[in-house]
C-alpha positions as a Markdown table, in Angstrom:
| # | Residue | x | y | z |
|---|---|---|---|---|
| 1 | Met | 109.2 | 101.3 | 97.4 |
| 2 | Arg | 111.2 | 103.8 | 95.4 |
| 3 | Glu | 112.2 | 103.2 | 91.8 |
| 4 | Asp | 115.9 | 103.5 | 92.6 |
| 5 | Gly | 115.6 | 101.1 | 95.6 |
| 6 | Leu | 117.3 | 97.7 | 95.7 |
| 7 | Thr | 115.4 | 95.0 | 93.7 |
| 8 | Arg | 115.5 | 91.4 | 94.9 |
| 9 | Pro | 112.4 | 89.6 | 93.7 |
| 10 | Val | 111.4 | 86.5 | 95.6 |
| 11 | Ser | 109.0 | 85.1 | 93.1 |
| 12 | Pro | 109.1 | 84.1 | 89.4 |
| 13 | Tyr | 106.5 | 86.8 | 88.8 |
| 14 | Gly | 108.8 | 89.5 | 90.3 |
| 15 | Val | 111.8 | 88.2 | 88.4 |
| 16 | Ser | 109.9 | 88.4 | 85.1 |
| 17 | Lys | 108.8 | 92.0 | 85.9 |
| 18 | Leu | 112.4 | 93.0 | 86.6 |
| 19 | Ala | 113.7 | 91.3 | 83.5 |
| 20 | Ala | 111.1 | 93.2 | 81.4 |
| 21 | Glu | 112.5 | 96.5 | 83.0 |
| 22 | His | 116.0 | 95.5 | 82.0 |
| 23 | Leu | 114.9 | 94.7 | 78.5 |
| 24 | Cys | 113.3 | 98.2 | 78.2 |
| 25 | Tyr | 116.5 | 99.8 | 79.4 |
| 26 | Leu | 118.6 | 97.7 | 77.0 |
| 27 | Tyr | 116.4 | 98.7 | 74.0 |
| 28 | Cys | 116.6 | 102.4 | 75.1 |
| 29 | Lys | 120.4 | 102.4 | 75.4 |
| 30 | Ala | 121.4 | 100.0 | 72.7 |
| 31 | Phe | 118.9 | 100.8 | 70.0 |
| 32 | Ala | 117.5 | 104.3 | 71.0 |
| 33 | Val | 114.0 | 103.0 | 71.4 |
| 34 | Pro | 112.3 | 105.4 | 73.7 |
| 35 | Thr | 111.0 | 103.4 | 76.7 |
| 36 | Val | 109.9 | 103.8 | 80.2 |
| 37 | Ala | 109.0 | 100.9 | 82.6 |
| 38 | Leu | 106.0 | 101.2 | 84.8 |
| 39 | Arg | 105.5 | 99.3 | 88.1 |
| 40 | Phe | 101.8 | 98.8 | 88.9 |
| 41 | Phe | 100.8 | 98.3 | 92.5 |
| 42 | Thr | 97.9 | 96.0 | 93.2 |
| 43 | Val | 95.5 | 97.1 | 90.5 |
| 44 | Tyr | 91.8 | 96.4 | 91.0 |
| 45 | Gly | 88.4 | 97.5 | 89.7 |
| 46 | Pro | 85.7 | 96.5 | 87.1 |
| 47 | Arg | 86.8 | 93.9 | 84.6 |
| 48 | Gln | 89.5 | 92.6 | 87.0 |
| 49 | Arg | 90.7 | 89.1 | 86.1 |
| 50 | Pro | 88.6 | 86.4 | 87.9 |
| 51 | Asp | 91.8 | 85.0 | 89.5 |
| 52 | Met | 92.6 | 88.2 | 91.4 |
| 53 | Phe | 91.8 | 88.8 | 95.0 |
| 54 | Phe | 89.0 | 91.4 | 95.0 |
| 55 | His | 87.2 | 89.5 | 92.2 |
| 56 | Ile | 87.5 | 86.2 | 94.1 |
| 57 | Phe | 86.4 | 88.0 | 97.3 |
| 58 | Met | 83.4 | 89.8 | 95.9 |
| 59 | Arg | 82.2 | 86.7 | 94.0 |
| 60 | Gly | 82.4 | 84.8 | 97.2 |
| 61 | Leu | 80.4 | 87.4 | 99.0 |
| 62 | Leu | 77.7 | 87.2 | 96.3 |
| 63 | Arg | 77.6 | 83.5 | 96.5 |
| 64 | Ser | 78.0 | 83.2 | 100.3 |
| 65 | Glu | 81.0 | 81.0 | 99.6 |
| 66 | Glu | 84.2 | 80.5 | 101.6 |
| 67 | Ile | 86.9 | 83.0 | 100.5 |
| 68 | Pro | 90.6 | 82.1 | 100.8 |
| 69 | Leu | 92.7 | 84.4 | 102.9 |
| 70 | Tyr | 96.5 | 83.7 | 102.8 |
| 71 | Asp | 98.6 | 84.7 | 105.8 |
| 72 | Asp | 97.1 | 86.7 | 108.7 |
| 73 | Gly | 95.6 | 89.6 | 106.7 |
| 74 | Glu | 98.0 | 92.1 | 108.2 |
| 75 | Gln | 100.0 | 92.3 | 105.0 |
| 76 | Thr | 99.7 | 95.7 | 103.5 |
| 77 | Arg | 99.2 | 96.8 | 99.9 |
| 78 | Asp | 99.1 | 100.0 | 97.9 |
| 79 | Phe | 95.8 | 99.3 | 96.1 |
| 80 | Thr | 95.4 | 101.2 | 92.8 |
| 81 | Tyr | 92.2 | 101.7 | 91.0 |
| 82 | Cys | 92.2 | 100.8 | 87.3 |
| 83 | Ser | 91.4 | 104.3 | 86.0 |
| 84 | Asp | 94.3 | 105.7 | 88.0 |
| 85 | Ile | 96.6 | 103.2 | 86.2 |
| 86 | Ile | 95.2 | 104.4 | 82.9 |
| 87 | Asp | 96.0 | 108.0 | 83.8 |
| 88 | Gly | 99.5 | 107.0 | 84.7 |
| 89 | Val | 100.1 | 105.0 | 81.5 |
| 90 | Leu | 98.9 | 108.0 | 79.4 |
| 91 | Gly | 101.1 | 110.3 | 81.4 |
| 92 | Ala | 104.1 | 108.1 | 80.8 |
| 93 | Ala | 103.3 | 107.7 | 77.1 |
| 94 | Asn | 103.4 | 111.4 | 76.7 |
| 95 | Tyr | 106.5 | 111.9 | 78.9 |
| 96 | Pro | 109.4 | 113.1 | 76.7 |
| 97 | Gly | 112.1 | 111.3 | 78.8 |
| 98 | Ser | 113.3 | 107.7 | 78.3 |
| 99 | Gly | 115.0 | 104.9 | 80.0 |
| 100 | Glu | 113.4 | 105.4 | 83.4 |
| 101 | Val | 111.2 | 103.4 | 85.8 |
| 102 | Phe | 108.1 | 104.8 | 87.4 |
| 103 | Asn | 105.8 | 103.5 | 90.2 |
| 104 | Leu | 102.1 | 103.8 | 89.7 |
| 105 | Gly | 100.2 | 103.2 | 92.9 |
| 106 | Gly | 97.1 | 104.3 | 94.7 |
| 107 | Gly | 98.8 | 106.6 | 97.1 |
| 108 | Ser | 97.9 | 104.9 | 100.3 |
| 109 | Glu | 98.7 | 101.7 | 102.0 |
| 110 | Thr | 96.3 | 99.6 | 104.1 |
| 111 | Thr | 96.1 | 96.1 | 105.5 |
| 112 | Leu | 94.2 | 93.4 | 103.6 |
| 113 | Leu | 92.0 | 93.0 | 106.7 |
| 114 | Asn | 91.1 | 96.7 | 106.5 |
| 115 | Ala | 90.3 | 96.4 | 102.8 |
| 116 | Ile | 88.1 | 93.3 | 103.5 |
| 117 | Ala | 86.2 | 95.1 | 106.2 |
| 118 | Leu | 85.6 | 98.0 | 103.9 |
| 119 | Ala | 84.4 | 95.7 | 101.1 |
| 120 | Glu | 82.1 | 93.9 | 103.6 |
| 121 | Arg | 80.6 | 97.3 | 104.6 |
| 122 | Ile | 80.0 | 98.3 | 101.0 |
| 123 | Ala | 78.4 | 95.0 | 100.2 |
| 124 | Gly | 76.4 | 94.8 | 103.4 |
| 125 | Arg | 77.6 | 91.2 | 103.8 |
| 126 | Lys | 80.1 | 89.4 | 106.0 |
| 127 | Ala | 82.8 | 87.3 | 104.3 |
| 128 | Arg | 83.3 | 83.6 | 105.2 |
| 129 | Leu | 87.1 | 83.6 | 105.2 |
| 130 | Lys | 89.1 | 80.4 | 105.1 |
| 131 | Arg | 92.6 | 80.9 | 106.3 |
| 132 | Tyr | 95.7 | 79.5 | 104.7 |
| 133 | Asp | 99.4 | 79.8 | 105.3 |
| 134 | Arg | 101.3 | 82.5 | 103.6 |
| 135 | Gln | 102.1 | 81.8 | 100.0 |
| 136 | Lys | 105.7 | 81.4 | 99.0 |
| 137 | Gly | 107.1 | 84.5 | 97.3 |
| 138 | Asp | 104.4 | 86.8 | 98.6 |
| 139 | Val | 105.7 | 90.2 | 99.7 |
| 140 | Arg | 104.6 | 91.2 | 103.1 |
| 141 | His | 104.2 | 95.0 | 102.4 |
| 142 | Thr | 104.0 | 97.1 | 99.3 |
| 143 | Ser | 103.8 | 100.9 | 99.1 |
| 144 | Ala | 104.7 | 102.9 | 96.0 |
| 145 | Ser | 106.7 | 106.1 | 96.2 |
| 146 | Leu | 105.0 | 108.3 | 93.6 |
| 147 | Asp | 107.4 | 111.2 | 93.8 |
| 148 | Ala | 109.0 | 110.5 | 90.4 |
| 149 | Ala | 105.7 | 110.0 | 88.5 |
| 150 | Arg | 104.2 | 113.1 | 90.2 |
| 151 | Ser | 107.2 | 115.3 | 89.3 |
| 152 | Lys | 107.8 | 114.0 | 85.8 |
| 153 | Phe | 104.3 | 113.6 | 84.4 |
| 154 | Ala | 101.9 | 114.9 | 87.1 |
| 155 | Tyr | 100.6 | 111.4 | 88.1 |
| 156 | Ala | 98.0 | 111.8 | 90.9 |
| 157 | Pro | 95.7 | 108.9 | 91.8 |
| 158 | Arg | 92.1 | 110.2 | 92.2 |
| 159 | Val | 90.0 | 107.1 | 93.2 |
| 160 | Asn | 90.3 | 106.1 | 96.9 |
| 161 | Leu | 89.9 | 102.5 | 98.0 |
| 162 | Glu | 86.3 | 103.0 | 99.3 |
| 163 | Glu | 85.1 | 104.5 | 96.1 |
| 164 | Gly | 87.0 | 102.0 | 94.0 |
| 165 | Leu | 85.7 | 99.0 | 95.9 |
| 166 | Ala | 82.1 | 100.4 | 95.6 |
| 167 | Arg | 82.5 | 100.6 | 91.8 |
| 168 | Gln | 83.9 | 97.1 | 91.6 |
| 169 | Trp | 81.1 | 95.8 | 93.8 |
| 170 | Gln | 78.5 | 97.4 | 91.5 |
| 171 | Trp | 80.2 | 95.9 | 88.5 |
| 172 | Ile | 80.5 | 92.4 | 89.9 |
| 173 | Gln | 76.8 | 92.2 | 90.7 |
| 174 | Thr | 76.1 | 92.6 | 87.0 |
| 175 | Leu | 78.0 | 89.4 | 86.1 |
| 176 | Gly | 75.3 | 86.9 | 87.0 |
| 177 | Tyr | 77.2 | 85.1 | 89.7 |
């Protein structure tokens, strides 16, 4: 997904994100407020909200509970570790330009089933997945083009999925689940 690509959100969440981008642009052009909009791609890591997938998944692993899996697991995501997002936000905050949109992603795309297998290997446990139909408005594939963020403020994700999931697994074990 490139920043200049066609945007047609199919969920209320996606529409709200696009509306926020338009508001940033409006304030930049109409009132000279220096803004950039950032598109985060599937952020995960320690302190992740408890309603997000990897938190739900790892909590389920710890408790030996059933874990919901929507769709067939072949959907792909560009998973982005939280510290890479922080680096991107800081880079964008120091960027002298204005009125632009930038993707912040992890730099690689993988299926949800591959991510699950990796997390199972890290945890040394097998997940008890309970399958459900695809959720309405869920995008089948996401992958961030990072060219603009790389060239404009040297964004470069540093934490790969395996290392990031290992860090999140270590953290979630400290929560007392």
